[in-house]
C-alpha positions as CSV (number, residue, x, y, z in Angstrom):
1,X,0.0,0.0,0.0
2,X,1.5,3.4,-1.0
3,X,1.6,6.5,1.3
4,X,-1.1,8.3,-0.6
5,X,-3.7,5.6,-0.2
6,X,-2.6,5.2,3.5
7,X,-3.3,8.9,4.1
8,X,-6.6,8.7,2.3
9,X,-7.6,5.7,4.5
10,X,-6.6,7.6,7.6
11,X,-8.5,10.8,6.8
12,X,-11.5,8.6,5.7
13,X,-11.6,6.9,9.1
14,X,-10.9,10.2,10.9
15,X,-13.8,12.1,9.2
16,X,-16.1,9.1,9.5
17,X,-15.4,9.1,13.2
18,X,-16.1,12.8,13.5
19,X,-19.4,12.4,11.6
20,X,-20.4,9.5,13.9
21,X,-19.6,11.6,17.0
22,X,-21.5,14.5,15.6
23,X,-24.6,12.4,14.9
24,X,-24.3,10.7,18.3
25,X,-24.2,14.1,20.1
26,X,-27.1,15.4,18.1
27,X,-29.2,12.3,18.8
28,X,-28.4,12.4,22.5
29,X,-29.5,16.1,22.6
30,X,-32.6,15.3,20.7
31,X,-33.7,12.3,22.8
32,X,-32.7,14.2,25.9
33,X,-35.1,17.0,24.9
34,X,-37.9,14.4,24.1
35,X,-37.5,12.7,27.5
36,X,-37.4,16.1,29.3
37,X,-40.6,17.3,27.6
38,X,-42.4,14.1,28.5
39,X,-41.1,14.2,32.1
40,X,-42.1,17.9,32.5
41,X,-45.7,17.0,31.5
42,X,-46.0,14.6,34.5
43,X,-47.3,16.7,37.4
44,X,-45.1,16.6,40.5
45,X,-46.7,16.0,43.9
46,X,-45.5,17.8,46.9
47,X,-46.3,17.3,50.6
48,X,-48.6,20.1,51.8
49,X,-48.5,20.4,55.6
50,X,-51.3,22.0,57.7
51,X,-51.1,25.8,57.6
52,X,-49.4,26.1,54.3
53,X,-49.3,29.2,52.2
54,X,-50.0,29.0,48.5
55,X,-47.9,31.3,46.3
56,X,-49.3,32.2,42.9
57,X,-47.1,34.1,40.4
58,X,-49.0,34.9,37.2
59,X,-46.5,35.7,34.5
60,X,-46.8,37.4,31.1
61,X,-50.3,37.4,29.7
62,X,-53.3,35.7,31.4
63,X,-54.9,33.6,28.7
64,X,-57.9,31.4,28.5
65,X,-55.7,28.5,27.6
66,X,-52.0,28.0,27.1
67,X,-51.5,27.4,23.4
68,X,-47.7,27.7,23.3
69,X,-45.7,25.0,21.5
70,X,-44.9,22.2,24.1
71,X,-41.2,22.3,23.5
72,X,-41.2,26.1,23.8
73,X,-43.1,25.8,27.1
74,X,-40.4,23.4,28.4
75,X,-37.6,25.6,27.3
76,X,-39.3,28.6,28.9
77,X,-39.4,26.8,32.3
78,X,-35.6,26.8,32.2
79,X,-35.0,30.2,30.7
80,X,-37.6,32.0,32.8
81,X,-39.1,33.5,29.7
82,X,-42.7,32.4,30.4
83,X,-45.1,34.5,28.3
84,X,-48.5,33.1,29.3
85,X,-50.5,32.0,32.4
86,X,-53.7,30.1,31.9
87,X,-56.7,31.7,33.5
88,X,-58.3,28.3,34.3
89,X,-55.2,27.2,36.2
90,X,-55.3,30.3,38.4
91,X,-59.0,30.2,38.9
92,X,-59.1,26.5,39.9
93,X,-56.1,26.8,42.1
94,X,-57.6,29.7,44.1
95,X,-61.0,28.0,44.5
96,X,-59.4,24.6,45.4
97,X,-57.2,26.3,47.9
98,X,-60.2,28.0,49.4
99,X,-61.6,24.6,50.3
100,X,-58.3,23.0,51.2
101,X,-57.9,22.9,55.0
102,X,-54.2,22.6,54.6
103,X,-54.0,26.0,52.9
104,X,-54.2,28.9,55.4
105,X,-53.2,31.9,53.2
106,X,-52.6,33.0,49.7
107,X,-49.5,35.0,48.6
108,X,-49.7,36.8,45.2
109,X,-46.4,37.8,43.6
110,X,-47.6,40.0,40.7
111,X,-44.2,41.3,39.5
112,X,-44.3,39.3,36.3
113,X,-47.9,40.0,35.2
114,X,-47.9,41.9,31.9
115,X,-51.5,41.8,30.5
116,X,-55.0,40.5,31.3
117,X,-58.3,41.4,29.8
118,X,-60.8,43.1,32.1
119,X,-63.0,40.0,31.9
120,X,-60.1,37.8,33.1
121,X,-59.4,40.2,35.9
122,X,-63.1,40.2,36.9
123,X,-63.1,36.3,36.8
124,X,-60.0,36.2,39.1
125,X,-61.4,39.0,41.4
126,X,-64.5,36.9,42.0
127,X,-62.3,33.8,42.8
128,X,-60.1,35.9,45.2
129,X,-63.2,37.2,46.9
130,X,-64.5,33.6,47.3
131,X,-61.1,32.7,48.9
132,X,-61.4,35.6,51.4
133,X,-65.0,34.5,52.2
134,X,-63.5,31.3,53.8
135,X,-61.7,33.6,56.4
136,X,-58.3,33.0,54.7
137,X,-55.8,35.9,54.2
138,X,-54.5,37.2,50.9
139,X,-51.2,39.1,50.8
140,X,-50.0,40.8,47.6
141,X,-46.6,42.1,46.6
142,X,-45.0,43.5,43.4
143,X,-42.0,45.4,42.4
144,X,-44.4,47.5,40.3
145,X,-48.1,47.6,39.9
146,X,-49.4,48.0,36.3
147,X,-53.1,48.3,35.5
148,X,-53.7,44.6,35.8
149,X,-51.7,43.8,38.9
150,X,-53.2,46.7,40.7
151,X,-56.8,45.4,40.3
152,X,-55.8,41.8,41.4
153,X,-53.8,43.2,44.4
154,X,-56.8,45.3,45.5
155,X,-58.6,42.2,46.7
156,X,-55.7,41.4,49.1
157,X,-55.8,42.0,52.9
158,X,-52.3,43.5,52.7
159,X,-50.8,45.1,49.6
160,X,-47.0,45.8,49.5
161,X,-44.7,47.2,46.9
162,X,-40.9,47.7,46.5
163,X,-39.6,51.2,47.4
164,X,-38.6,51.7,43.7
165,X,-42.0,50.7,42.4
166,X,-45.0,52.6,41.3
167,X,-48.7,52.2,40.6
168,X,-49.5,52.9,37.0
169,X,-53.2,53.4,36.0
170,X,-53.1,54.7,32.4
171,X,-56.6,53.5,31.5
172,X,-57.8,51.8,28.3
173,X,-57.3,53.0,24.8
174,X,-57.5,52.1,21.1
175,X,-54.8,53.4,18.9
176,X,-54.1,52.1,15.4
177,X,-51.5,52.8,12.7
178,X,-53.0,54.3,9.5
179,X,-51.4,53.3,6.3
180,X,-53.5,55.1,3.6
181,X,-51.1,57.9,2.9
182,X,-48.1,55.6,2.8
183,X,-49.9,53.2,0.5
184,X,-50.9,56.0,-1.8
185,X,-47.2,57.1,-1.9
186,X,-46.2,53.7,-3.0
187,X,-49.1,53.2,-5.4
188,X,-50.7,50.5,-3.2
189,X,-54.4,50.0,-2.6
190,X,-56.6,47.9,-0.3
191,X,-59.9,47.0,-1.8
192,X,-62.2,47.1,1.3
193,X,-65.7,45.7,1.2
194,X,-67.8,45.8,4.4
195,X,-71.4,45.6,5.7
196,X,-72.0,47.5,8.9
197,X,-71.4,51.2,9.3
198,X,-69.0,50.7,12.2
199,X,-67.2,47.6,10.9
200,X,-63.9,49.5,10.9
201,X,-61.3,46.8,10.8
202,X,-60.1,48.0,7.4
203,X,-60.3,51.7,8.1
204,X,-56.5,52.1,8.6
205,X,-55.9,51.0,5.0
206,X,-58.3,53.5,3.4
207,X,-58.0,56.5,5.7
208,X,-55.2,58.5,7.4
209,X,-56.9,58.9,10.7
210,X,-59.7,57.5,12.8
211,X,-63.1,58.8,11.7
212,X,-65.1,61.0,14.0
213,X,-67.9,58.4,14.3
214,X,-65.4,55.7,15.2
215,X,-63.8,57.9,17.8
216,X,-67.2,58.5,19.4
217,X,-68.1,54.8,19.3
218,X,-64.8,53.6,20.7
219,X,-64.8,56.3,23.4
220,X,-68.3,55.0,24.5
221,X,-67.3,51.4,25.3
222,X,-63.8,52.4,26.5
223,X,-65.3,54.7,29.1
224,X,-67.7,51.9,30.2
225,X,-64.7,49.5,30.7
226,X,-62.8,52.2,32.6
227,X,-65.8,52.9,34.8
228,X,-66.0,49.2,35.7
229,X,-62.3,49.0,36.4
230,X,-62.3,52.1,38.7
231,X,-65.4,51.1,40.5
232,X,-63.9,47.6,41.4
233,X,-60.6,49.1,42.4
234,X,-62.2,51.8,44.5
235,X,-64.5,49.4,46.4
236,X,-61.7,47.0,47.2
237,X,-59.5,49.8,48.5
238,X,-62.3,51.6,50.2
239,X,-62.0,54.6,48.0
240,X,-64.2,56.4,45.5
241,X,-63.9,56.4,41.7
242,X,-63.5,60.2,42.0
243,X,-60.6,59.8,44.4
244,X,-58.9,57.6,41.8
245,X,-59.7,59.9,38.9
246,X,-58.3,62.9,40.8
247,X,-55.1,61.0,41.8
248,X,-54.5,60.1,38.1
249,X,-55.2,63.6,36.9
250,X,-52.9,65.1,39.4
251,X,-50.3,62.4,39.4
252,X,-47.2,64.6,38.7
253,X,-48.1,66.8,41.7
254,X,-48.8,63.8,43.8
255,X,-45.3,62.5,43.2
256,X,-43.8,65.9,44.1
257,X,-45.9,66.0,47.3
258,X,-44.4,62.6,48.3
259,X,-40.8,63.7,48.1
260,X,-40.6,62.6,44.4
261,X,-41.3,59.0,45.4
262,X,-43.9,57.2,43.3
263,X,-44.1,54.5,46.0
264,X,-44.8,57.0,48.7
265,X,-47.4,58.7,46.5
266,X,-49.2,55.3,46.1
267,X,-49.1,54.8,49.9
268,X,-50.5,58.2,50.6
269,X,-53.4,57.5,48.2
270,X,-54.1,54.2,50.0
271,X,-53.5,52.2,46.9
272,X,-51.0,50.1,48.8
273,X,-50.5,49.3,52.5
274,X,-46.8,49.3,52.8
275,X,-43.4,49.7,51.1
276,X,-41.1,46.7,51.6
277,X,-37.9,45.4,50.0
278,X,-37.9,41.7,49.2
279,X,-35.9,41.1,52.5
280,X,-38.3,43.1,54.5
281,X,-41.2,41.3,52.8
282,X,-40.0,37.9,54.0
283,X,-39.9,39.1,57.5
284,X,-43.4,40.5,57.2
285,X,-44.6,37.3,55.7
286,X,-43.2,35.3,58.6
287,X,-45.1,37.6,61.0
288,X,-48.4,37.4,59.1
289,X,-48.3,33.7,57.9
290,X,-45.4,32.0,59.6
291,X,-43.8,31.3,56.3
292,X,-41.0,32.8,54.1
293,X,-41.5,32.7,50.4
294,X,-39.0,29.8,50.0
295,X,-41.2,27.7,52.3
296,X,-44.5,28.4,50.5
297,X,-46.3,25.9,48.2
298,X,-45.5,27.2,44.7
299,X,-48.5,27.3,42.4
300,X,-46.8,25.1,39.8
301,X,-46.7,22.3,42.3
302,X,-50.3,22.8,43.5
303,X,-52.5,20.9,41.1
304,X,-56.3,21.1,41.5
305,X,-57.4,17.4,41.5
306,X,-60.4,16.5,39.5
307,X,-62.7,14.0,41.1
308,X,-62.6,10.5,39.5
309,X,-65.5,9.7,37.3
310,X,-68.3,7.6,38.7
311,X,-69.9,5.3,36.0
312,X,-73.1,6.8,34.8
313,X,-72.6,10.1,36.6
314,X,-73.8,13.1,34.6
315,X,-71.3,15.7,33.6
316,X,-71.1,19.4,32.6
317,X,-68.3,19.5,30.1
318,X,-66.2,22.7,29.7
319,X,-64.5,23.3,26.4
320,X,-62.4,26.4,25.8
321,X,-61.8,27.9,22.3
322,X,-59.6,30.9,21.9
323,X,-57.9,32.7,19.1
324,X,-58.6,33.5,15.4
325,X,-61.4,31.3,13.8
326,X,-60.4,29.5,10.6
327,X,-61.1,26.3,8.7
328,X,-59.2,23.1,9.2
329,X,-57.2,22.0,12.2
330,X,-56.6,24.2,15.2
331,X,-53.1,25.7,15.6
332,X,-51.6,27.5,18.5
333,X,-53.6,30.6,19.4
334,X,-56.4,29.7,16.9
335,X,-59.8,28.0,16.6
336,X,-59.9,25.4,13.7
337,X,-63.4,24.4,12.8
338,X,-62.4,20.8,12.0
339,X,-60.8,20.4,15.4
340,X,-63.7,22.0,17.3
341,X,-66.4,20.1,15.3
342,X,-64.6,16.7,15.9
343,X,-64.3,17.5,19.6
344,X,-68.0,18.4,19.7
345,X,-68.8,15.1,18.0
346,X,-67.0,13.2,20.7
347,X,-68.8,15.2,23.4
348,X,-72.1,14.5,21.7
349,X,-71.5,10.8,21.7
350,X,-70.8,10.7,25.4
351,X,-74.1,9.8,27.1
352,X,-72.9,11.0,30.5
353,X,-72.5,14.6,29.2
354,X,-75.7,16.5,29.8
355,X,-74.5,20.0,29.2
356,X,-71.7,21.8,27.5
357,X,-70.2,25.1,28.6
358,X,-68.3,26.6,25.6
359,X,-65.8,29.2,26.8
360,X,-65.0,31.6,24.0
361,X,-62.3,34.2,23.7
362,X,-62.0,35.3,20.0
363,X,-62.3,38.5,18.0
364,X,-63.6,36.5,15.0
365,X,-62.3,35.0,11.8
366,X,-63.8,32.9,9.0
367,X,-67.6,33.3,8.6
368,X,-67.8,29.8,7.1
369,X,-65.7,28.2,9.9
370,X,-67.9,30.0,12.5
371,X,-71.0,28.6,10.8
372,X,-69.7,25.1,10.8
373,X,-69.2,25.3,14.5
374,X,-72.6,26.9,15.1
375,X,-74.3,24.2,13.1
376,X,-72.7,21.5,15.2
377,X,-73.9,23.2,18.4
378,X,-77.4,23.4,17.0
379,X,-77.2,19.7,16.1
380,X,-76.1,18.9,19.7
381,X,-79.0,20.9,21.1
382,X,-81.5,18.9,19.0
383,X,-80.1,15.7,20.5
384,X,-80.7,17.0,24.0
385,X,-77.4,18.6,25.1
386,X,-77.9,21.9,26.8
387,X,-75.4,24.6,25.5
388,X,-74.2,27.6,27.5
389,X,-71.6,30.0,26.1
390,X,-69.3,31.8,28.6
391,X,-67.6,34.8,27.0
392,X,-64.0,35.6,27.9
393,X,-62.2,38.9,27.2
394,X,-63.5,39.1,23.7
395,X,-66.3,37.2,22.0
396,X,-67.1,39.3,19.0
397,X,-68.0,39.1,15.3
398,X,-67.3,35.4,14.3
399,X,-67.2,34.6,18.0
400,X,-70.7,36.0,18.5
401,X,-71.8,34.1,15.4
402,X,-70.9,30.9,17.2
403,X,-72.3,32.0,20.5
404,X,-75.7,32.7,18.9
405,X,-76.4,28.9,19.0
406,X,-76.4,28.7,22.8
407,X,-79.3,28.2,25.1
408,X,-77.8,30.9,27.3
409,X,-75.0,33.5,26.8
410,X,-73.0,34.5,29.8
411,X,-70.6,37.4,29.6
412,X,-68.3,39.1,32.1
413,X,-69.3,42.7,32.7
414,X,-66.0,43.7,30.9
415,X,-66.3,41.3,28.0
416,X,-65.9,43.0,24.5
417,X,-68.7,41.5,22.3
418,X,-71.0,42.4,19.4
419,X,-69.2,43.6,16.2
420,X,-72.0,42.0,14.2
421,X,-70.8,42.9,10.7
422,X,-68.8,41.5,7.8
423,X,-65.8,42.6,5.7
424,X,-63.4,41.4,3.1
425,X,-60.1,43.1,2.1
426,X,-58.1,42.4,-1.0
427,X,-54.6,43.9,-1.4
428,X,-54.0,45.6,-4.8
429,X,-50.3,45.9,-5.8
430,X,-50.5,46.5,-9.5
431,X,-49.9,50.2,-9.2
432,X,-46.7,49.5,-7.1
433,X,-45.4,46.8,-9.4
434,X,-46.0,48.8,-12.6
435,X,-45.7,52.4,-11.5
436,X,-42.9,52.0,-9.0
437,X,-41.0,48.9,-10.0
438,X,-41.8,49.0,-13.7
439,X,-42.8,45.3,-13.6
440,X,-45.7,44.7,-16.0
441,X,-48.2,41.8,-15.9
442,X,-50.0,40.9,-19.1
443,X,-51.9,38.0,-20.6
444,X,-55.2,36.6,-21.9
445,X,-58.0,34.7,-20.3
446,X,-61.3,33.1,-21.2
447,X,-63.6,35.0,-18.9
448,X,-63.8,38.3,-16.9
449,X,-62.7,36.2,-13.9
450,X,-59.4,35.0,-15.4
451,X,-56.4,36.5,-13.6
452,X,-58.5,38.1,-10.9
453,X,-56.8,36.1,-8.2
454,X,-53.5,37.7,-8.9
455,X,-52.4,40.6,-6.6
456,X,-50.7,42.3,-9.6
457,X,-54.0,42.4,-11.5
458,X,-56.4,45.2,-10.5
459,X,-59.9,44.1,-9.5
460,X,-62.4,44.8,-12.3
461,X,-65.9,46.1,-11.6
462,X,-67.5,42.7,-11.9
463,X,-65.2,41.3,-9.2
464,X,-65.8,44.3,-6.9
465,X,-69.5,43.8,-7.4
466,X,-69.3,40.1,-6.4
467,X,-67.2,40.9,-3.3
468,X,-69.7,43.5,-2.1
469,X,-72.7,41.3,-2.9
470,X,-71.1,38.3,-1.0
471,X,-70.3,40.5,2.0
472,X,-73.9,41.9,2.0
473,X,-75.4,38.4,1.8
474,X,-73.2,37.1,4.7
475,X,-74.2,40.1,6.8
476,X,-77.9,39.4,6.1
477,X,-77.3,35.8,7.2
478,X,-75.6,37.0,10.3
479,X,-78.5,39.3,11.2
480,X,-81.1,36.5,10.5
481,X,-79.4,33.9,12.7
482,X,-78.8,36.4,15.6
483,X,-82.3,37.8,15.4
484,X,-83.8,34.3,15.5
485,X,-81.6,33.1,18.4
486,X,-82.2,36.2,20.5
487,X,-86.0,36.4,19.7
488,X,-85.7,39.8,18.1
489,X,-86.8,41.2,14.8
490,X,-84.1,42.1,12.3
491,X,-85.3,45.7,12.5
492,X,-84.8,45.9,16.2
493,X,-81.4,44.1,15.9
494,X,-79.9,46.3,13.2
495,X,-79.1,49.3,15.5
496,X,-77.3,46.9,17.8
497,X,-75.4,45.4,14.8
498,X,-73.6,47.5,12.1
499,X,-70.3,46.3,13.5
500,X,-70.8,48.1,16.8
501,X,-68.8,47.0,19.9
502,X,-70.5,46.4,23.2
503,X,-69.3,45.6,26.7
504,X,-70.8,42.7,28.6
505,X,-72.9,45.0,30.7
506,X,-74.2,46.7,27.6
507,X,-74.9,43.4,25.9
508,X,-77.0,42.3,28.8
509,X,-79.0,45.6,28.7
510,X,-79.6,45.4,24.9
511,X,-80.5,41.7,24.8
512,X,-77.3,40.3,23.2
513,X,-76.5,38.4,26.4
514,X,-78.6,36.6,29.0
515,X,-76.5,37.1,32.1
516,X,-73.3,38.7,33.3
517,X,-71.1,36.6,35.6
518,X,-68.2,34.1,35.8
519,X,-67.4,30.8,34.2
520,X,-68.4,29.1,37.5
521,X,-71.8,30.7,37.3
522,X,-72.2,29.6,33.7
523,X,-71.4,26.1,34.7
524,X,-74.0,26.2,37.5
525,X,-76.5,27.5,35.1
526,X,-75.8,24.8,32.6
527,X,-76.5,22.2,35.3
528,X,-79.8,23.9,36.1
529,X,-80.8,23.9,32.4
530,X,-80.0,20.2,32.2
531,X,-81.9,19.6,35.5
532,X,-78.9,18.1,37.2
533,X,-78.8,17.8,41.0
534,X,-75.6,15.7,41.3
535,X,-73.0,16.1,38.6
536,X,-69.3,16.5,38.0
537,X,-67.5,19.1,36.0
538,X,-65.2,17.8,33.3
539,X,-62.6,20.2,31.8
540,X,-61.4,19.4,28.3
541,X,-57.9,18.1,28.1
542,X,-55.8,18.3,24.9
543,X,-54.7,15.1,23.3
544,X,-51.3,13.8,24.7
545,X,-48.2,14.6,22.8
546,X,-47.0,12.2,20.1
547,X,-43.7,12.3,18.2
548,X,-45.1,14.5,15.5
549,X,-46.1,17.1,18.2
550,X,-42.6,17.1,19.6
551,X,-41.0,17.5,16.1
552,X,-43.6,20.2,15.3
553,X,-42.7,22.0,18.5
554,X,-39.1,22.2,17.5
555,X,-40.1,23.7,14.2
556,X,-42.7,25.9,16.0
557,X,-40.0,27.5,18.2
558,X,-38.1,28.5,15.1
559,X,-41.1,29.9,13.3
560,X,-42.4,31.7,16.4
561,X,-39.0,33.3,16.7
562,X,-39.2,34.6,13.2
563,X,-42.7,35.9,13.8
564,X,-41.7,37.7,17.1
565,X,-38.7,39.2,15.3
566,X,-41.0,40.7,12.6
567,X,-43.5,41.9,15.3
568,X,-40.6,43.6,17.1
569,X,-39.8,45.6,14.0
570,X,-43.4,46.6,13.0
571,X,-45.8,45.2,15.7
572,X,-49.0,46.7,14.4
573,X,-48.2,46.3,10.7
574,X,-47.2,42.7,11.1
575,X,-50.3,41.9,13.2
576,X,-52.7,43.5,10.7
577,X,-51.0,42.1,7.5
578,X,-50.9,38.6,8.9
579,X,-54.7,38.8,9.6
580,X,-55.7,39.8,6.0
581,X,-58.0,37.0,5.0
582,X,-60.9,37.5,2.6
583,X,-64.4,36.5,3.7
584,X,-63.8,37.0,7.4
585,X,-65.7,38.5,10.2
586,X,-63.5,40.3,12.7
587,X,-63.9,42.6,15.6
588,X,-61.7,45.5,16.4
589,X,-58.0,45.0,17.1
590,X,-56.7,44.6,20.7
591,X,-57.8,47.0,23.4
592,X,-54.6,48.5,24.8
593,X,-53.7,50.5,27.8
594,X,-50.7,52.1,26.1
């Protein structure tokens, strides 16, 4: 054997060994992640001695259900970058702890809470009041109280804050980015077809500012939400709404009068009960409860146990659907009609389920997908299942389309609902491609419809007529089904429709809802409708992970990273552009406090 072939053989073996080691390491990492994800899904059990203190730390956004990718959830638990806390987990933990003789007190660490809808806050406020009704103490602390943390903390017996903290109460608002002038500059157009005078989702693409009518409409329901918020906060802190309004209006002077300390200003206004550093807090907690934070029962280890099923026992089934409504399978943060209909099929086939509570939190989506879900609910009612809809933070437009099938509609006082209207938007880029880029599209077709699906082909008059006719017809269908379900005439419904937004309190007053209250009250009502004396409540569980889910989660982390990068560059633009889907019924964009 010559030296050349010997060297080739050596390098061949060397690089083969390197490749083998590389694959081995990657496989070990991959299977390690798989095992870790599966292990993390197995709930831990901790010993809970008598007199324990439960510590809850809501982090990020309080959501109806946690739709994050499973792998992303697992990684977040290690990195600390948790972005969501399920409302149902908090609610059930609080109510279970209220009845748990081993739990003596509840400690709320609200430093990580970033957002919660007013409806979610009202749900939790009710749970916390229930906890207090059992003569158990609630203590709250935060490094800083934003709008959401402040309301939850107001239920506590003692409210503490870090010396460098503040209480921020900016109120509610709706601000949107308007693109019309920029689009005109770049020869872009958005063909906007809508039915409903106040169906304003597409307004930013055809105007340079919010119309006067929309400002008046938005101000109405924003003021209603704000009044609800201030009233609850004032009652809990034994203040008046006027006290709070004056404090907010004169906030700069309040800080100056408190030696330039925002924490002292909050203390003087009775929004908090004390100013404590974390070390001082631990001493105070020992005095009040006998436990430091490190000795408390962490909420993640406290799992509300569902009673075991008794053969033949009747059930009230709770199914949560949140996110954008679309056809096909559900994806994270969305409602897929196929997934929901299949789930409803399984529920309908279970003879033990006498009533369904459908918890909705959605601003709308596909009218067709909404109708498929509504039809399935109607079918279930005909077979004897009682249907109650419980509205979350938002149940509007396509969400209300679905809700119209219910025997009863429950909303929180602060739910955003209504938006009975329809729109379609079609981007037009032919002016940009031809006038700006000098790219020309040309060809021939057999009918006037040929080529109309291309973005670089302008919509002709026939297409525009078809779009508007379809939107009008869908709106008529929407009005008819709501009028029938709410026992109204179309004439009396129309002033409540037109795409108008209503709070839960307003919806109750104008007949679009039957009751205002919590999810627990909706469950009790469903049992009454089904004439159940003894029953158990079954909460929907997602299907267990399979290998496709794990692999999809890894891909999902990568895609969600790209999505978040885009949103960080142009948050409102990326959100709106991604939501442009023809034939959809949407409510207004997010309500913000910023």
